[in-house]
N, C-alpha and C positions, 0 to 999 in steps of 0.2 A: 414562106419560112426556107431560112438555109436549113442547114446539115450538118448532125457533128456526131462523131464515132472516137471511142478510145478503148484501148484496152491495156490493162495493170496486172502485169505477173507478179500475183503474191508469191508464187515460190522462188521470186530471185531474178529468174534468168531473162535475158537481154528477149525483148518482142523483136521478131522478125518482120524486118521493114513491109515486107511484100502481105503479109496479115492484114497491118492496119489498110494498104492498099486496096487489096481484095474487097476489106468493110465497108471502106469510105466509098469503092465506086460501085457499091450496090445500090446508092441514093444518088447514085449522080445526075438523076433526074432533078435534084434540088439546089442543083452549082450550075446554073446557067451562064454565071459571071466566071466558073473558077474552080477550081478542086485544089487542094492541100493538104497533107502532112508532116507530121513532125515524129521525129521517134529517139528516143535515148534512155539505154539501159533497157529498165524491166517497164518502161509505159511509151506508149506513141496514141498520139490526137489525129484527129482526121476532120476537114471541114471544107463542106461543099458550101461555093458562095453563091446568093444572091442579095445584091444592092438594093438597097429600098430607102435609105435616108442617105443626105448628103453626107453624114458622116462616115455610112459604110463604104463609100467611094474609097477612102484613105486606110479602109481597114485592113492588116491582113491577120488571117487568122489558120492555124494555131500562131499564136504569137506567144515568143518566149522572152522575158524581162531580163536580163543579165545580171542587174543590180539587186534584184530582189531574191533569184534565183526561183521563180514563179515563171509556170506556160498555163496557157488558157487558150481553152477553145471554147464557143457560146453562141449559142443564136438568142439574142438579146436587143431587146428595145429598154432602155433605162430612161424614164419620164423625171426624175428631180435630179438631175443633170447639175443644174444652178443651185441647188441645196448644196448638191455634194460636193462640187469644184473648190470652195474656201476650205473645207473641211480637210480636202483630200489632198490641198496643194496645185493642181492644176486647174487649165482652163477649159471654160465650156467653148469649145469652138470647132468649127468642120473638118480639122485636122485631128480632134480628141474621138477616139471611137466609143462605142457603148462597152464594149468589152474592156477597152483599157480603163473605165471609170469601174466598172467591175473589180479589174483586178488591182488596182490601188483600192478600194474598198476592203478587198480580205486582207492586202499587205498593212492597212490600218486597225483593222476590228477583228482578223481571222475570223473565224468557223461564226460569228454574230454579224459578220455583213451581210448577208440577205435579209435581217432584219431593218437594216439602212435603206436597200433598195425598191423601190418603187416601177412597176412596167412590167413588159411579160420577157421573160427568160427562161433559160435554162441553161445550165455550164457546168463545164469540168474545170479544175484548176489543180495541177500537180507543185506539192510544195516539197520540192529536193530537199530543202532543210531537214523536213520533219518526217521525210517519207511515205509523202501522205494525199492521197488525194480525194478534194472536196469538190462535191458537185450539191447544187439545187435548181430546187424549180418553183418558178414563178408564184402567187399567193392563189390564183384561181387556176393555175394548172394549164394555159393557154398554149404554154411550149411544150409539146411531146419530151420525153422521156424516158426509155426501157433501158433495163439491166438485167446482166445474169450475172451472179457471184457463186464462186465456189473455193475451195481450198489454196487452187491453184490458179483462178482469172477472176477479175472483174472486169465488164466488158460491159460497155452503154452505146446506147444511139437512139439516134430519132425515132428512128423506124424498127420494127422488130425483125424483119429479114436481114438487117444486117447481123444479128444474135447468131442466127442458126451457121455459119460460118462455122463455127465453135462446137454447135447442138444439134448435131445432124446423125438422126432425124431430127426433129421437133416432136415430142408427144404431146398430144392434150389433153388438155385439163377437161378431165368431166365431171367434177364440183362448177366447173364456172359456166359450162354450159346447162347443169342443172337451173343454176340461178337464173342464167339468160330466160330461159325457157318459162321461167316462173314470174318471171320477171323483179327481179331481186338484184337493185345495183348501186349497193349501199358501197359493197366494196370494191373501191376503186386502185386498187394494190395488184391484185392476183392479175392474168390476162389469160386467152385462152389456152396458154402453152403452159406447160407446165416449168417451173423454174426460171421463166422470165417473169420481171415484173416490172410495174410502173412506179417510180419515181411519182408519189400522189404529191397532189397540190400543197403548195408553201412546207413542202420539208426536205430535208437536207442529210446527205450523208457523207460518213468518213471513213475513208477505204486505207488499213494500213499492210503491210504483209500477216499480220497474225489477229489482227482483229478488225472489226469494224463497227460504226454506231449510226444508227438512222434513229432522227426526230424531227418533229415538228417544229418551224421555226417562230410559227405564227397561226393564232386560233382566234376566229369571229367571238368576242367577247358580249353572250347575247345576254347577258346581265347588264351591259350598258347602257345609260338612256343618256341624250343629248335634250338637253331642254333649254329651250327657247320661249321669248317673251309673246309673240303672235303666231294664227296660222300663215301669215305673208312671211315671216323670218323665216319658219320652216320652208317655206314657196323659195323662198330667195335663195337661202343658204341650199337646197337641192339644185336650185336651176346654175348655181356655180361650179356646184360638183360636177355635173352632167356635161356643161361647157366646159369646162378644163379636162374630163376624159376624153370628153371627142376630139378635142385642141392636141392632147398626147396623142394620139393616132392619125393627125393630118401630117406628122412630122415624116414628109418624104420627099425624096425626089423627083418621082416617076408621078406618073396620075394615079388616085389615088379613087378606089370606086365602092359604091353603096347598094349592099341590096335594099331593095324596095318593094315592100309587099303591097304596102297601103294600110297595113296595121300601124298603132300608133308607136310601138319603139323605135323601128325603123322610120317611119315617118318624121320622127321626131330627131333622130340621128341626122338625117339628111337636111331636115330644115337650118339646125342650129350650125351643119359643119357650112354650108352655103354661105349663112351669113358671118361665120368666121375666114372663111375665106375669100369673101368678097371683101370684106373691112380691114383683111391683111395686106390685100392689093398687092400679091404674090405672084400675078401674071398666073396662079394653078387651076384658077376655075375658067370653064364653067366644070363642074364636079358631075360624074359617069356614074348613073345609077342602071340597075341592073335589075329587072322584076321578070314574074311566070305570070304567063295570062293564060288564063280557061276559055275561050272562045265559045266552046261546047259543051263548057258547064258552069253555068251562070251562077248556080249557088256557092261556087268557089272563085270567081272573079272577083277581082277588086280593082278593076282598071280605073274604077268614077273617083277613086280613093287615090289612085298613083297620081292621077291625074292634076288633081288640086294641089299637089306638090310639086310637079313639073311645071305647071303654069304658073309658077313663081318667078321661073326664067331662071338664067345661067345654070342649067344642068341639060346635059348632055343626057339621053335616056336610050337605053337597050334593052329589047324583049327576046324572051323565047315561048313561044307557044307550047305550053307542058303538056295540056292534051292531046296534045300530037305523038308527046313520049310515051314509048314502054319501060315501065323500071327494069326489065333485063335487057334494054337493048345494047346496054356498053357495060353490061352486068362484072365483066371477066377483068377488065382494067379500071372499072372503081377498086373492087374487092384487092388488086393489087395493092393498091395505096393503101385502103381501108383495112387490111391484114387482118382482119376479126369482123365476125358476126358484128352485124350494127342492128339494132333498134329503130331507126327513125326511117320511115318507109318513105319519106320524100327526099331522101337523099342524094338519089337519082337526079333530081332536079336539079338541085345545088349543085349537082358535076357538073351538067350541061352549062350553070350558069358560070362557072369557075373557069368554063373552058370560053367562055364568050369573053369575059373579063381579059383573061389570057391575052386573047389576041385581037384588043384593043389597048393592048398596053399597060393595063393595071394589075401592078405588084402587091398591090396592098387592098384589103378588102373590107369594111366594115359590115 
């Protein structure tokens, strides 16, 4: 993921460009391909660049569109570009970035634009004409977005550590700790720090000098039913959507990696991705899988199932011996990135898999 940062001085004072630079530098680890800031009047944006798609190679963020008076910073992958292009009057080619699709969607539909977007995204748009900052997060909350709001400031970032530049020291949220200890995870907005919030999945926020509006742009309709004629139709419909979902996430200029645990979920994703990549004949296979093995703990080991997937061919497999790892082996480094207490006990295994994937040139992992 790339990284985004921003400052909006709601008191109307100009942002000190040095401040957005300091905020942005806090997440320099997200920007192996460069770093950039933009500042004008009471607003400043930052971006840490991680190229993933072909289109991102030509992307400049933050980006200012002089014609519309809009400025955007974003961490995004937009999957319905083909559908959006004719509606927005732009071309769907490698020179048009995903963030430009978002900016043009806002230019056309205003605050309803997130309803038209499919993909994973967290973005902020400064609308000079309305003197309004508009931000949104994707439907499932894949891309992170944290913020702080007061009468003087609205601050946002991909990571919490950027925000304590203005909120120092951070105060612990005791209620959140209590909820965590008793296993209550329904609250997706508050964090372990007072006054720092997550923008919830499928939510948008509009911030002006004197007011702000926070609301969902989408909800899962639990009463909606899809009625088809047969079990086979349901199966075919699901498989089409599943294939399409995997295909969207394969749009990458660099090798794509895959978790392969041996379970049904990861095995299905790898098998479908393999077929898509072979049929596309785009030179991007064999695909790379990353698995954890437990040689000394056989009841946890799924190497037989992993091997069944790998034996199909066109798969380059990598392994870590998870039972040789300690949960505390890299805990300080892990906490530096996670930033909050976490409930997933095996996160340290994922952390080691991520590092192995990175060493093998993988920038996107499913």
